[in-house]
Every structure is written in structure tokens, then in C-alpha cells.
C-alpha positions as CSV (number, residue, x, y, z in Angstrom):
1,X,80.8,-82.2,26.3
2,X,77.5,-83.2,25.0
3,X,76.0,-83.2,28.6
4,X,77.1,-79.5,28.6
5,X,75.1,-78.9,24.9
6,X,72.1,-80.5,26.1
7,X,71.9,-78.6,29.4
8,X,73.2,-74.9,27.5
9,X,70.2,-75.9,25.2
10,X,67.5,-76.9,27.4
11,X,68.5,-73.2,29.6
12,X,67.9,-71.6,26.6
13,X,65.0,-73.1,25.4
14,X,63.5,-71.8,29.4
15,X,64.7,-68.1,29.1
16,X,63.4,-67.6,26.0
17,X,60.2,-68.8,27.2
18,X,60.5,-66.8,30.3
19,X,61.7,-63.3,28.7
20,X,59.9,-63.5,25.1
21,X,56.4,-62.5,27.3
22,X,57.7,-59.8,29.6
23,X,57.2,-57.2,27.0
24,X,53.9,-58.1,26.8
25,X,53.4,-58.2,30.6
26,X,55.4,-54.8,31.3
27,X,54.1,-52.7,28.5
28,X,50.5,-51.3,28.7
29,X,48.3,-51.7,25.2
30,X,48.3,-48.5,23.7
31,X,44.7,-47.2,23.0
32,X,43.3,-47.8,19.5
33,X,41.8,-45.4,17.4
34,X,38.4,-45.7,16.4
35,X,36.2,-43.5,13.9
36,X,32.7,-43.9,12.4
37,X,30.1,-42.0,10.4
38,X,27.1,-41.3,11.6
39,X,23.9,-39.7,9.3
40,X,21.3,-37.9,10.5
41,X,17.4,-38.5,10.3
42,X,16.5,-39.4,6.6
43,X,13.1,-37.6,6.4
44,X,13.0,-33.8,7.9
45,X,11.4,-30.8,7.1
46,X,12.7,-27.7,4.3
47,X,13.7,-25.5,7.7
48,X,15.6,-28.4,9.3
49,X,19.0,-29.5,8.6
50,X,20.2,-32.8,7.4
51,X,23.5,-33.5,9.6
52,X,26.4,-35.6,9.0
53,X,28.7,-36.3,11.5
54,X,32.4,-38.7,12.4
55,X,33.0,-39.8,15.7
56,X,36.5,-40.2,16.5
57,X,37.4,-42.5,19.8
58,X,40.9,-42.8,21.3
59,X,43.3,-40.4,19.7
60,X,43.3,-36.7,19.1
61,X,41.9,-35.0,16.0
62,X,45.1,-34.4,13.7
63,X,43.4,-33.9,10.1
64,X,40.2,-35.3,8.2
65,X,38.7,-35.1,5.0
66,X,36.3,-32.7,3.8
67,X,32.6,-33.7,4.3
68,X,30.6,-34.8,1.0
69,X,28.7,-32.6,-1.6
70,X,24.9,-33.5,-1.4
71,X,23.1,-32.1,-5.0
72,X,20.3,-30.1,-3.6
73,X,22.2,-29.0,-0.7
74,X,24.2,-26.3,0.9
75,X,26.8,-26.6,3.5
76,X,25.7,-24.6,6.5
77,X,28.2,-24.6,9.0
78,X,29.8,-27.4,11.3
79,X,29.3,-27.8,15.2
80,X,32.1,-30.3,17.6
81,X,31.8,-31.6,20.6
82,X,33.9,-33.0,22.8
83,X,33.0,-36.2,25.6
84,X,35.3,-37.2,28.5
85,X,35.0,-39.6,30.9
86,X,36.7,-40.2,33.4
87,X,35.4,-43.5,35.6
88,X,37.9,-45.2,38.5
89,X,41.1,-42.8,36.9
90,X,40.6,-43.9,33.2
91,X,40.3,-41.2,31.0
92,X,38.4,-41.9,27.4
93,X,37.8,-39.0,25.0
94,X,35.4,-38.8,22.1
95,X,35.1,-36.1,19.8
96,X,32.3,-35.1,17.1
97,X,32.4,-33.2,14.2
98,X,29.2,-32.2,12.9
99,X,28.4,-30.5,9.4
100,X,24.9,-29.5,8.2
101,X,23.0,-29.4,5.1
102,X,20.5,-27.3,4.3
103,X,17.6,-27.8,1.4
104,X,17.0,-25.8,-1.4
105,X,13.9,-26.8,-2.0
106,X,11.6,-29.9,-0.9
107,X,11.8,-33.5,-2.8
108,X,13.6,-36.8,-2.6
109,X,17.1,-36.9,-2.7
110,X,20.3,-38.8,-2.8
111,X,23.3,-38.8,-0.9
112,X,25.8,-41.3,-2.8
113,X,27.8,-43.8,-1.1
114,X,31.3,-41.7,0.5
115,X,34.2,-41.9,2.3
116,X,36.1,-39.8,4.9
117,X,39.7,-40.3,6.0
118,X,40.1,-39.2,9.6
119,X,43.9,-39.3,11.2
120,X,44.8,-41.8,8.4
121,X,41.8,-43.9,9.1
122,X,39.6,-44.7,6.1
123,X,36.0,-44.7,7.1
124,X,32.7,-45.6,4.5
125,X,28.8,-44.7,4.6
126,X,26.9,-46.4,2.2
127,X,24.5,-43.5,1.7
128,X,21.1,-42.6,2.2
129,X,17.8,-41.6,0.5
130,X,16.5,-37.9,1.4
131,X,13.0,-37.3,2.1
132,X,12.5,-32.9,2.2
133,X,9.0,-32.1,3.2
134,X,7.1,-28.9,3.7
135,X,8.1,-26.6,6.6
136,X,6.4,-27.2,9.8
137,X,6.6,-23.4,10.7
138,X,7.4,-20.3,8.2
139,X,11.0,-20.1,8.1
140,X,13.0,-17.7,5.7
141,X,14.8,-19.3,2.4
142,X,17.8,-20.8,2.7
143,X,20.8,-18.9,1.1
144,X,21.2,-19.1,-2.4
145,X,24.3,-17.9,-3.9
146,X,26.2,-19.0,-7.2
147,X,29.9,-20.5,-6.5
148,X,31.6,-18.5,-9.5
149,X,33.7,-21.1,-11.8
150,X,36.7,-22.1,-11.0
151,X,39.9,-20.9,-13.4
152,X,42.3,-22.6,-15.3
153,X,45.9,-21.9,-16.1
154,X,45.4,-21.7,-20.1
155,X,49.0,-20.4,-20.7
156,X,50.0,-23.9,-19.6
157,X,47.5,-25.3,-22.2
158,X,47.6,-23.3,-24.9
159,X,51.4,-21.7,-24.4
160,X,52.6,-18.5,-23.3
161,X,50.1,-15.4,-23.6
162,X,50.9,-12.4,-26.0
163,X,52.6,-10.1,-24.3
164,X,49.8,-7.4,-22.5
165,X,49.4,-4.2,-20.4
166,X,48.1,-5.5,-16.7
167,X,46.6,-3.0,-14.0
168,X,46.1,-3.8,-10.4
169,X,42.3,-3.9,-9.7
170,X,40.9,-2.5,-6.1
171,X,40.0,-4.6,-4.0
172,X,37.5,-4.0,-0.8
173,X,39.3,-7.0,0.9
174,X,40.5,-7.0,4.8
175,X,41.4,-9.1,7.3
176,X,40.1,-8.5,11.2
177,X,40.8,-10.1,14.4
178,X,37.2,-10.0,15.9
179,X,37.0,-10.8,19.4
180,X,33.3,-10.8,21.0
181,X,34.0,-8.6,24.1
182,X,36.2,-5.8,24.9
183,X,37.0,-6.5,28.3
184,X,36.5,-9.6,30.5
185,X,36.6,-10.7,33.8
186,X,39.1,-13.3,35.3
187,X,38.4,-16.6,34.1
188,X,35.6,-15.4,31.7
189,X,35.8,-16.8,28.5
190,X,36.7,-14.4,25.6
191,X,35.9,-15.5,21.8
192,X,38.4,-14.7,18.9
193,X,38.4,-15.2,15.5
194,X,40.6,-14.3,13.1
195,X,38.4,-13.6,9.4
196,X,39.0,-12.3,6.2
197,X,36.8,-10.5,4.0
198,X,35.9,-10.0,0.5
199,X,33.2,-8.8,-1.6
200,X,31.5,-11.8,-4.3
201,X,33.5,-9.5,-7.4
202,X,37.0,-9.7,-5.2
203,X,36.5,-13.7,-5.8
204,X,38.1,-13.6,-9.4
205,X,41.1,-11.8,-8.2
206,X,42.3,-13.0,-5.1
207,X,43.4,-16.5,-4.0
208,X,44.7,-18.3,-0.7
209,X,49.2,-18.3,-1.3
210,X,50.2,-20.9,1.1
211,X,47.7,-21.1,4.1
212,X,48.8,-24.4,5.2
213,X,51.9,-22.9,6.0
214,X,51.3,-19.4,7.4
215,X,48.5,-20.2,9.7
216,X,51.6,-21.8,12.0
217,X,53.2,-18.3,12.1
218,X,49.4,-16.4,12.7
219,X,48.6,-19.1,15.9
220,X,52.0,-18.4,17.3
221,X,51.4,-14.6,17.3
222,X,47.9,-14.8,18.8
223,X,49.1,-16.9,21.5
224,X,48.6,-15.6,24.8
225,X,50.6,-17.0,27.7
226,X,47.9,-15.8,30.3
227,X,45.4,-17.6,29.4
228,X,43.8,-20.9,29.2
229,X,43.0,-21.7,25.5
230,X,40.1,-23.7,24.0
231,X,40.7,-24.3,20.3
232,X,37.7,-25.1,17.8
233,X,38.5,-28.2,15.6
234,X,36.6,-27.1,12.3
235,X,40.0,-27.4,9.6
236,X,38.1,-26.8,6.4
237,X,37.6,-22.9,5.4
238,X,34.5,-22.4,3.5
239,X,33.0,-18.7,2.9
240,X,29.8,-17.7,4.6
241,X,27.4,-14.4,3.6
242,X,27.7,-11.9,5.9
243,X,26.5,-8.2,5.7
244,X,29.5,-5.6,6.6
245,X,27.9,-1.8,6.9
246,X,25.0,-3.0,4.8
247,X,27.1,-4.6,1.5
248,X,27.2,-8.3,0.9
249,X,31.0,-9.9,1.3
250,X,31.9,-13.1,2.1
251,X,33.7,-14.6,4.9
252,X,36.7,-17.1,5.6
253,X,37.0,-18.3,8.9
254,X,40.9,-18.7,9.6
255,X,41.1,-19.5,13.2
256,X,38.9,-19.6,16.3
257,X,39.6,-20.0,19.8
258,X,38.0,-19.1,23.4
259,X,40.4,-17.7,26.0
260,X,40.3,-17.9,29.5
261,X,42.7,-15.3,31.2
262,X,44.4,-16.8,34.3
263,X,45.0,-13.5,36.0
264,X,44.4,-9.6,35.5
265,X,47.0,-9.1,32.6
266,X,45.7,-7.4,29.7
267,X,45.4,-9.8,26.5
268,X,47.6,-7.7,23.5
269,X,47.2,-9.2,20.1
270,X,49.8,-7.9,17.6
271,X,49.4,-7.2,14.2
272,X,49.0,-10.5,12.2
273,X,49.7,-10.4,8.2
274,X,48.1,-12.9,5.6
275,X,49.8,-13.3,2.5
276,X,47.3,-13.4,-0.6
277,X,47.5,-14.0,-4.8
278,X,46.3,-10.9,-6.5
279,X,46.0,-11.4,-9.8
280,X,46.4,-8.0,-12.3
281,X,44.1,-8.0,-15.1
282,X,44.5,-6.9,-18.4
283,X,44.4,-3.7,-20.0
284,X,43.0,-5.2,-23.3
285,X,41.2,-8.4,-22.8
286,X,41.9,-11.0,-25.5
287,X,39.6,-13.9,-26.3
288,X,41.3,-17.5,-25.5
289,X,43.6,-15.7,-23.1
290,X,43.8,-15.8,-19.5
291,X,44.2,-12.2,-19.2
292,X,45.0,-12.2,-15.6
293,X,48.5,-11.9,-14.3
294,X,49.4,-13.7,-10.3
295,X,51.0,-11.0,-8.2
296,X,50.8,-10.5,-4.3
297,X,49.0,-8.6,-1.9
298,X,49.4,-8.5,2.2
299,X,46.6,-8.0,4.4
300,X,47.1,-6.9,8.0
301,X,44.9,-7.2,11.1
302,X,45.1,-4.5,13.3
303,X,46.2,-4.6,17.0
304,X,43.5,-5.3,19.6
305,X,43.6,-4.8,23.3
306,X,41.8,-6.3,25.6
307,X,41.3,-5.3,29.6
308,X,41.1,-8.3,31.8
309,X,39.5,-7.3,35.4
310,X,39.7,-8.9,38.6
311,X,37.1,-10.6,40.3
312,X,34.9,-9.1,43.2
313,X,36.4,-9.0,47.0
314,X,35.2,-12.7,48.3
315,X,36.8,-15.4,50.6
316,X,37.1,-17.9,47.3
317,X,38.2,-16.0,44.9
318,X,41.7,-17.4,43.6
319,X,40.0,-20.7,43.5
320,X,35.8,-20.2,42.2
321,X,35.1,-21.4,38.7
322,X,34.2,-18.2,36.4
323,X,31.0,-19.0,34.4
324,X,27.2,-19.1,33.9
325,X,26.2,-22.3,35.0
326,X,22.9,-24.5,36.3
327,X,22.7,-26.9,38.2
328,X,20.8,-30.2,37.8
329,X,20.6,-33.5,39.8
330,X,20.1,-36.8,39.6
331,X,19.7,-39.9,42.0
332,X,19.7,-43.8,40.5
333,X,16.7,-44.7,43.2
334,X,13.4,-43.5,45.1
335,X,13.7,-46.1,48.5
336,X,17.0,-45.6,50.2
337,X,18.1,-48.7,53.3
338,X,20.9,-48.4,55.2
339,X,24.4,-50.1,54.2
340,X,22.8,-49.7,50.6
341,X,24.4,-47.9,48.2
342,X,23.1,-45.3,45.9
343,X,24.6,-43.2,42.8
344,X,24.2,-39.2,43.4
345,X,25.1,-37.1,40.1
346,X,26.0,-33.5,40.0
347,X,25.6,-32.0,36.8
348,X,26.5,-28.8,35.7
349,X,25.5,-26.9,32.5
350,X,26.4,-23.9,31.1
351,X,29.3,-21.6,29.5
352,X,32.7,-21.5,31.2
353,X,35.6,-23.4,31.2
354,X,34.5,-26.7,32.3
355,X,37.8,-28.4,31.7
356,X,39.4,-26.4,34.7
357,X,36.1,-26.9,37.0
358,X,36.4,-28.8,39.8
359,X,34.2,-29.9,42.7
360,X,35.4,-29.5,46.1
361,X,35.7,-32.9,48.2
362,X,32.6,-32.9,50.3
363,X,33.5,-32.9,54.0
364,X,33.5,-36.3,56.2
365,X,30.0,-37.2,57.8
366,X,29.5,-39.8,60.1
367,X,27.5,-42.9,59.5
368,X,27.9,-41.4,55.8
369,X,30.7,-43.4,53.3
370,X,31.1,-41.3,49.9
371,X,32.9,-42.4,47.1
372,X,34.3,-40.8,43.5
373,X,34.0,-38.7,41.8
374,X,33.7,-40.5,38.6
375,X,33.8,-37.1,35.7
376,X,31.7,-37.0,32.5
377,X,32.3,-33.8,30.5
378,X,30.3,-32.8,27.5
379,X,31.9,-30.2,25.9
380,X,30.2,-28.4,22.5
381,X,32.0,-25.4,20.5
382,X,29.5,-24.2,17.9
383,X,28.8,-20.8,16.5
384,X,31.7,-18.9,18.6
385,X,30.3,-20.6,21.9
386,X,31.7,-23.1,24.0
387,X,29.4,-24.9,26.7
388,X,28.0,-28.0,27.6
389,X,27.9,-30.1,30.6
390,X,30.2,-31.6,33.4
391,X,28.6,-34.6,35.6
392,X,30.5,-35.4,39.0
393,X,28.7,-39.2,39.7
394,X,29.2,-40.2,43.8
395,X,28.4,-43.4,45.3
396,X,27.1,-43.2,48.5
397,X,26.3,-45.7,51.5
398,X,24.3,-44.1,54.3
399,X,25.3,-46.5,57.8
400,X,22.6,-45.1,60.0
401,X,18.7,-44.3,59.2
402,X,17.3,-40.5,58.8
403,X,17.8,-37.9,55.8
404,X,21.1,-37.6,54.1
405,X,22.3,-33.8,53.9
406,X,23.5,-33.7,50.5
407,X,22.9,-30.0,50.3
408,X,25.7,-29.8,53.2
409,X,28.2,-32.0,51.1
410,X,27.8,-30.7,47.6
411,X,28.0,-27.4,46.6
412,X,29.9,-25.2,44.3
413,X,30.4,-21.3,44.8
414,X,31.1,-19.8,41.1
415,X,31.2,-15.8,40.1
416,X,29.0,-15.4,36.6
417,X,30.4,-12.5,35.0
418,X,26.7,-11.7,32.9
419,X,25.4,-10.5,36.6
420,X,29.3,-9.9,38.3
421,X,27.7,-11.8,41.3
422,X,28.8,-15.0,42.8
423,X,26.6,-18.0,43.2
424,X,26.4,-21.1,45.6
425,X,25.0,-23.6,43.5
426,X,23.8,-26.7,46.5
427,X,22.3,-29.8,45.9
428,X,18.6,-29.8,46.8
429,X,17.8,-33.6,47.3
430,X,17.1,-35.1,50.5
431,X,17.1,-38.7,50.4
432,X,15.6,-40.7,54.1
433,X,17.3,-43.8,54.6
434,X,15.5,-46.3,56.5
435,X,16.3,-49.4,58.1
436,X,18.8,-50.3,61.2
437,X,21.9,-49.0,62.1
438,X,24.9,-51.0,60.0
439,X,28.2,-50.5,61.0
440,X,31.0,-51.0,58.5
441,X,33.4,-54.1,59.0
442,X,37.0,-52.8,59.4
443,X,40.1,-54.1,59.2
444,X,41.7,-53.1,62.9
445,X,45.2,-55.1,62.8
446,X,46.6,-55.4,66.2
447,X,50.1,-53.5,66.2
448,X,51.2,-55.6,69.0
449,X,50.7,-58.8,66.9
450,X,53.9,-60.6,66.2
451,X,53.2,-61.2,62.8
452,X,52.9,-57.5,62.1
453,X,56.0,-56.8,64.1
454,X,58.2,-59.4,62.1
455,X,56.3,-58.1,58.7
456,X,56.9,-54.4,59.1
457,X,60.9,-55.1,60.9
458,X,61.8,-57.2,57.7
459,X,59.5,-55.1,54.9
460,X,61.9,-53.4,52.2
461,X,61.2,-49.3,52.0
462,X,63.8,-49.3,49.1
463,X,62.4,-47.5,45.6
464,X,62.7,-49.9,42.9
465,X,62.9,-48.5,39.2
466,X,60.0,-48.7,36.8
467,X,62.5,-49.8,34.6
468,X,63.3,-53.0,36.6
469,X,61.6,-55.7,33.3
470,X,63.9,-53.7,30.8
471,X,66.6,-54.4,32.8
472,X,66.0,-57.8,33.9
473,X,65.8,-58.2,29.7
474,X,69.1,-56.7,29.0
475,X,70.5,-59.0,31.1
476,X,68.9,-61.6,30.1
477,X,69.9,-61.1,26.3
478,X,74.0,-60.7,27.7
479,X,73.5,-64.0,29.3
480,X,71.9,-65.4,26.3
481,X,74.7,-64.3,24.2
482,X,77.2,-65.7,26.4
483,X,75.6,-68.9,26.7
484,X,75.1,-69.4,22.6
485,X,78.9,-68.0,22.4
486,X,79.8,-70.9,24.6
487,X,78.0,-73.3,22.9
488,X,79.1,-72.2,19.6
489,X,82.7,-73.2,21.0
490,X,82.0,-76.3,22.2
491,X,80.0,-77.3,19.1
492,X,83.3,-76.3,16.7
493,X,85.6,-78.5,19.5
494,X,83.5,-81.7,19.3
495,X,83.3,-81.7,15.8
496,X,87.0,-81.3,15.9
């Protein structure tokens, strides 16, 4: 019995040492989210912006805290940039959100240390000393304004107010869904923005009501089934000074997106409601009282319909990208030798659905090996426009001397909605390769070789389950349990 117990213990230790490591080798390590804060240059002119950005890598943006306030500066809009890299099939994404600040006057200012929370990650900045110099060129004065003071609930502090008569004041606020075009081509970008407008005088009687709870339903009603949607990442709702009919208004951007129709079906946006808190005011205001009574008012958008036009006839009409693109090229060397690899980059810049843009595979060419591409995408959403740059990077090896016809290998046909014409973006570089002919070393197995005949005959082509490691672990746990029970019974019997 003692021999059995010793053998059981050794077997248990062996199984534990083997299967404890299995999950580490079978399960891939999840990417870790990283965030950091990037500050702009500390010295700049009065007509330039100071910027604070945060970078998020390894995870999609879920939420983030507000950017800090800087004394002597006013927040002046944000932008977001998404950089996507695909190298050897591995995808990595980096998101940058940038807040711009406009200085009210020249002088020296201090950005105090601050923290931001991004997807639950706390990121700290040590602050910065800022120096604002004179304008480099004539520029209009930065917009000013006085923020109305916050209104406290005095009735909670000093008791219930006296009974008063209240009236509902008129307001000029309205809710609007604003597209930037009345009609678009299939695949052309359409920017839509949901805005709430109110006059500065309306600020004292209107407040947002449970906006976080209303927004999902609003977005659900605005979503279109026949579009590719690129949403803007801004989450902080701040007022913008605009002119409507020659009158000053404050505009709140509630939601915006860039839509790319996938077919010629018209886009129909229904009436969307937004419920706001609206205060009634006392007929006879009394000192020491709030003189307001809370109520509600619902604002509605007008329905909008956008016509979608089919693309003009073309053999590649159903597959060509749509947008205003420019071609840039890059190559990593100036001299080329046979058998030596060089890198060629086909870079597309402009406005359009870059996420869906792909480059046709180059046709085979005798004496030339083409590998790739590695893809890198930089997407910027700013000022109601979506654009950026997408790079296709190839590695080429020429086996024969002579000019490499890149123009016949790399090209893209695209439809430009601004001109309503098809454009062909074609490579223009013509590298000339020098050196002797170098044939690629290839592996050519002989089908008549007995080794390969036997290996192919004995090969097992049965599909294997991807959960094999989990199954092995489960069976090992059952076996361990049986051995533990057996060892326990043997120990109990030996004690007797």
C-alpha cells in the first residue's frame, strides 16, 4: 500500500507540473490598454492654439473625463485621430483626442497639474508653464462671452418657498438634424449632426434632462441600415457660439456621424424628440426665493430625406472607392540591385471611406517578387469632416535587371464625387534594377520520392477541434480527482 501511495503522489506531481502550464500556452494574452497625455508646445502666439491630447492604445474608447480648464484660456473645439496599423496580419489601433485652447490675452500662464480618467485608467500630467506671445499675423480677437452663473436649489437650503404664481416664458430654442448635403452618390460621405440651439437668454430657463438616458434611443432612431457609419468620438457637450438668421445662438452638438451609403436606397431620418427641463418663472419675484418652478418641454426635429444617386456607368462601378483622393509614393532607396529587397509605399490621402478602401492585388510579373502589403491608416474626424491617409507598403525583390513597371502593378480607380468622374491613380516611380540575373531558390520535392509517398499516405487530414487543450485539461482534472479519491481511501485503510 505504501508503494501505491508513493507512486500515486509522484504521478499527481507530474500531472500538476504538466497541466498547470497548459492554459498559459493555449490561451493568447489579451492586449493591455495604455493611455498617456501629450501637451502642446509651451510657447505660442496669441492667434495660435494650445493643445492637450490623450492617446489610447490597445482598446476602443468607452469613456473619458473632461479636459481641464486653464485660467486665461477658452476651450475651442476638439478633434480625434485614429491610427490603424496592419503589419504581418496583426492589427493595432491608436486613438488621439485633442482639445484646443484659445488664449484671451498675451502673457505667462500656468497649466496646473491635472489627472484624466480614460476607460478607467488614471493618467496624470505635471502641468506646464505657458507663454503667449504677440500675433504673428493679423487675426480676429478670440470669441468672448460670460458664462452664466450656476443656479442653486435654494428651496432645499432654506425650506419650501411661499406659494407663488408662475408663468412659462417664451423661448427660441429648437432641435435640428443638419445634413451637409441634400443628395449624395453611393459611397460618398454624408455628415449629419444633431444640434440643440438656444439663445443666451434661454440659458436661465432651460437645462438638459437625463441626456445620457435619452441619447441611446435618439441614436437608434437615426441609424440607417444601408450605410457604413463613422461616428465622432467626442463625448463632452459644450456650447458653441453661432449665428442663426443674424442672431447669436448657442449650439450644443449632441451627436454627429459620417455616413457612406452602400446602395441607392434613399436615407430617411424620422422625427426625433428631446426632452428638456424648462423652468416657469414667478409673476412677482421675491428676494431670497428661487422664483422658478421646474417643468418639462419636448423639442422635435423635422424629418429629413436624402436622395442617393447611383454611380455613372463603369465596368468597376460596384467595387471602386468613392472620395477625393490624392496619390503619394515613397521608396526606401535610390539604387537597386537584383536579389535585394526594397520597400515601395502607395499612399492615398483625402476624404472618403478610408476604412473600406483596399488596393487591388498586383498582377504577377516575371522576374519580380511582391510581398505584402502592410497597411497603416490615419483617420481624422474634425470640423464635420472625415479624412486622412492610408498607406499600402510592399516589399519587392527583382530577379532580373531593368526597369520595374510599378505603374502596371499598382493603380486604383476611384470615383470623385466633386467632379462626377472616375480617376485612375497610378504609380509613377520607375526604379531601374542593375546586376546579373538571380533566380530564386525554390524547393521542388520529387513526387516519386518514397519518403513523400509514405508521408502523404500516412498523413491524417481529420479536422481537429480548437478546444483540444480545454478537453485535455478537463480529462486531466477528472483523472486527478479519481487518483486523489483513491489515495485518500488507501491512506484511510492504511491508518486502520
